[in-house]
N, C-alpha and C positions, 0 to 999 in steps of 0.2 A: 495488529497492534504493529505500531512503527517502532523504528532501532531505536528511536529516541528512549520511546518509552522504557525498550527491554533495557537500555542501558540501567535508565535512570532506575527503576524497577531492581535490577542486578545490584545497582549500588546502596540501595537502602536495606536490600536482604543480604548483604556484606555487613552494612553498619548494624544491623540488629544483631547479626550473629557475634559480631566482636564486640557491641555493647553486652548482649548477653553470657558471653564467656567473661568480660571483664567483670559482670555483677558477679556472676557467680564465684569466681576465684576472689574478690574481696570480699563478699560474704562468708566464704569458706574459710580466710585469713582471720579473718574479726572474730570470729564465733571461734576458732580456735584459740588462738590471744585470749579471747575472753576466758574459755573454760581452764586452760591454762593456767591463768591469773585465778580463777576462782580458788582453783585444785590447791595453787598455792598459798593462798591467805587461808582456808581452810588445815591444809596441812600445818602450816605456821601455829596458827590457834591450838591445834593439837599436840604438838609440840610440848608447846606450854603448859598447856594444861596435865600433860603426860609427868613434865617435867618437875613441877607444882609438887605434885603425888607423889614424886620418888623424892625431892628434896623440899619439902616445904618451906616459905618464906614469910615471917612473920611482915601482916599486914596485905598479902598476895591476896589477888580475888584470882578466879577461876573464870570466872565472864571476861571477856573483851572487854575493850576502852566502850566501844559500842556494841552495846548488847542486843540493840532492836533487831529481832528475826534470827534471832540464834539459841539454837538448843543444846545442853550439853548435861548428858547425862552417864552418872556414876553406877554401874553395873554389877552387882556381887558376882559371884562365882555362881549361885545359884540360881540367878536371875531375878533376883531385888532389887529395886534401883534403890542405889544410897545417897545418893546425891541428885538430883531434878533441878535444873534452871532452862524455864522457858518451854518445858514440853509438857505437851497434852497426853500424850501417847507411848506407848515404851518404843523407842527407834531400834528398828530391822540391826541385824549383825551384816554387815557387806566385807567386801573382798578388798574393792576400790570405789575409789568414791564415787557417786548415783546418787540420778537425779530421782525425786520422786514428790507426788504429790501428799501433801500434809494438813489436814484443813483448808484445804481449798487453796491454798497455796504453795509451790512448790521452791524443795528445798536441794540443796546437794547435803550426800550424807556419808561419813565416812565412818571408820572403826580403828580404835587403837585398844594398844593394852596397858590396864591397871599396875602399874608395878607393884611389886611384893606380893600379887594376890593374882590370882588367878578370872578376873573380874575385867569385865572392855569397859573404853572408853568410849561414849557415844556423842557424836558431833555434826550437827546440821546447819546449817545458814541459810536463809533464805534469799533464794536468787531470782525473786518474781519480778522483778525492779529490773536486773540482769536482763532478762530473757525478751521483757517490754522492749529495750534498747534494741533488740534484733531485728522488733519487728520493725521499729522506727527506720532501722537502716533498710530493711527493704522496701518501705514505701518510700523510700527516700532514692533509695537507687532507682526504682520503678520511677519513679516522676523524673530524673534526670535522663533514665533511659528513654524516656518519652520525647524533653525536649531534643535530645541530642541526638534521635532518628529524624524528628520532624525537620530539626535545622540541616543535617545532612542530606535528608531527602530531597530539602529544597535545592541547596548547592546543588547537588549531583543531578536534578534534572536540568539546572540553570547551565551548571558544566557541559552536560552531553548537548543542551540546546548548541551550546556557542560551539562545541568541538564539533559538531556532524552540521554547523552554518555551511564550511564549503560544501559539503557533500551536496548538501539541498542545493546549493547554488549550480553545483554542476548538475545536476539532476535534472535541473530544471534548461538549461542550456545545452544537454544532450536530446532532451525532448523537443528544442526548437529547431533542431537539427533538419533541415529541409532532404527528407528521403529523396528528392529528384537531383541535388546536388550538397552530398551532404561533406560539410568542411568539418575541422578539427574543432574542439570544444578547447575554448582557452582556459588554461589553468594559471595561476601565479603564484600559487600556494610552494611550501617546503617538499622537498622532496621525500616524503613520506608514502605511507602506503597507498593514501588517496592520491598523491602523485602517481604511483606506479599506475594505480584503476585508468587514470584519465590518460597516462603514457598508454597503458592498451587498448581505448578506445578510438584515442585517434589514432593507432596504429590502424584497426578494423576500419574505420572511418576512411580511412588512406587506402585500402584495400579496394572496398567498397568503390568507391570513387574512380581507381585505376580499373576496376572490373568491367563499372559502368561504360567509362569510357572505352574500352575495348570492345564493349560490345554493339556500341552505339556506330563502334568505325566499322565493326564488322556490319550489320545492319545496315550500313548505309552504303556499304559494296553490294551487296544482293541486292538491296532495293535498286539501286541504279541500274545492274545486270538485269534485272526485271523489268523496268521501267521501259530501256531503250528499244528491245525486240519487241515487247508488247504493246508501245507506242508504234510501232512500224506494220505491224499485225491488225492492231485498232484501224490504221488508216486503210489499207488496203482491201481489211473486210467489210469497213463502212460501204467504200467504193461498190465492192462486189453484192452488198445488200441494197443500195441504190439501184443495181442496174438490174438485181433479180431482187425484187421485192417480195413478190410471191414465193420465195425458195424457204420453205420453213428452217431448213438445215441451216443455210446461210445465215439466215437472220437468230437463230439459234446460238452460231457461233460466234458473230461480231456481238452480240449481247453478254456473252460470256468475256470472251477476252476484253468488253469495255469493263467487267466487274473485276476482272482480275488485275487491270490496270489501277481501278482506284485504290484497289487493296494494298498495291504496290506505292499509291500515293500515301496511304495510312502510314505504311511503314516507313516511308519516307519521312512524315512528321514526328513518328517517333525517332526516328536517329538522330535528326537537327534537333530535336530536342524542342520544337515548334509549338509544342502543346504548353510550354512553359511563357511563351511569349506570349507580350500585353496584345490584347484584343484590341482593335477598333470600333470599339460603339458607335450607334446614333437609332434612331428612331426609326423599328422595321417592324412592317404590316408583316404576320406572319403567314397571311393569304399569301401574299405573292411571293414565300419562301416555299411551302405546300405546294405551290401552282409551280414554280419551277422543276421542283422532284419529280411532279405529276408529269411535264413536260417531256421530262426521261424515260418514264415508266407510264405510258398512257394508257395500258391495262389496268394501271391501279384504279381505285374508285378512293373518288375525292370526296369529303364534304366540309367545304369551306365556311360559310355562315357569314357573320357579320365579320367588321374591319377589328382585327383583332391585334393590338399595336403595344410592342416591349423594345428594352434597350439591349441593344447587343450586335453584334458582329456579324452583319448577314451574311456572309461566306463560311464564317464556322458552323454557322447556326441550317445555312444549308446543307453543311457538309454533317451535322447529326442528322439531320431528316433524309437525307439519302441514304446513309448505311444502317437506320433503321430498317428502311423502307427493302434495302440489299438484304439485310437478315430475315426480314420476314417473308421475302420472295423465296429464299433458299429451303424453308422449311413446307412450302404447298407446290401444288403441282401446277396451278393458276393463278398468272397474278391478279386475275378475275376474285380471288381468294383475299387480296389485302387491300384494307381499308385505312385512309388516311382521315381523320376530322379533326375540325377546331372547335374549342368551347371556351369558356369562361369561368371559371370557378373563385367566384369572391375578387380576392384581389390576385388573383393569379392565371396564366395562360396557359391554357392545355392542347399540346397535340399530340395525340393518340396516335398508337400504328397499330391497329390491330391483324393478326392472320386467323384463319381456319383450319391451321397444319394441327398434328395430333400434339403439340403442345408439349410442356415437360415437368419434369417429376419436381419435387422440391429439391432434392440433391443440387439437381442440374440449375432450378432457379438461383441455388445459394452462392452458387460459382459464376454464374453466366456473365459478371463482370470484371472476372480475374482477367489479368492480361496472360495471353497464351493459350488461355480454355476455348474451345470453340464445341459446340455441339453437332456441329454438320462437316468435320472433318478440313474446317479451313483452319486459317493462323493463329485465329482469336485476338484478334487487335481493333477489329471496327468497333463493337460495343465500347472495350477501353476507353476508346478514344471519346465517344459517344459521350460518356460518362463525364471524363473528364472537360470536355468541353461545357458541357452542362454546367457540371460544378466553378467552375470561370465564369460562367453569366450567373452563380449566384442561384442559380435552379437547381431543379433534383432529379431524376430517372429513375423511374419507377417501372415495375415489369409485374403483372397478371398473369398466372399461367398454370395449367393444370392439363395433367395428360387426357386427349380426347376431348379437351376442350378451347386448344387455340390458346396464343397469347395476345398479351397487349403490352406495349411498351407506353409511358407516357412520360412527354416531357412538361415539368412545369417549370413555367417561369414569371416572374414577379411584373405584372402589368405596368405599363409608362403611368397610367393614373398612380399605380400603389407607390413606385419610386418617387414620383411627384411630390406625392404626401409624406413621403417621408422624407425626402429632403426640405419641405416647407417644415414640418413638424421640428427636425434638428437645427434650423436656424431658429423655432422660436424658443428652444431651449437652450439654445447658445447665450453665455451673460453677456449683459451691454458692455461694448466696447470689443468684440471679440469676432471676429472675420468667421 
């Protein structure tokens, strides 16, 4: 449930509580005043009757001017009705005005003293119509409450939407922040709670940016420190290997040094931010890319197949395949256990790098592309570099692996034909006159 919905519902709930409280108060005040008015009228009639009994007046009547719905009874001390007006049955003696049903209608009944006797004056007024007014009032209050709640609810949701619009805009801009270069989120609103939130967010982003800058500077320094001696060692070991090609120890040392040198180059790319640099795309035959890496690792098996063209940066694609091959070699005892193959899957060109190594657990597979994670004790940047470069080519890097079954990495890129067809469809879909 969104914050806007919660605020709207809270406003509606508060409105219902206020309307219900006001309605209950209005009904209570009305019934109290109505009851007091009925009791006053009843009391005045009783006083008039008892006054006439005490001091009779020529031509005066016991009955009120509007005698409809009035019952008047004069009852002697022995309980006999001496005078009855409008009554069908003997009214009871009550200590205070009381509501009761008589003949299917509701009356308010009171009792007074019959002067000069020990008898009683019993008076009742029909209040059925008055009580019906209460029912009408309840219906009116409920109808008004429904209208007020609906109007208030609509106004609350509109107000919540308007008030939260700046927050939604800030959220949109925050989601658009580039993790590689976190910039401040612009905000031109008043210095309220949202302004404080944006200020805190921008402070955090600034700190992250400064931390990333410091890490890159440190990484760049370390990479340079590694690259310089490794380049020298690689040069001399290469010369020694050429002089002693039969010495497996020299060959292994030269290969290991070359791998370390390439790892330092990956670190340099990360430190310089070169992965964010624009590609230099052109038509590339993936067979040439794989063959180039195969020349660097002659023991690795290649399955090239037919010509398979994509659009991409040949240097970056070569780097991807090289890193995947190097990663596979680290998990096997013999380079012959690594195979690189090409195939076409519909509109997708697939470069598969498979090894017969021990495979990986599900936990390792889930983290294999995380920066800094390594299953073989390395620095954990090669596969991160591969994934980002493949995504820059609008492709996807997949992995299939299980313990005891080896691992397969797949670079999936749209073919040249698919790219051309997509461009042609886009041109056809463009409105007339739009280039």
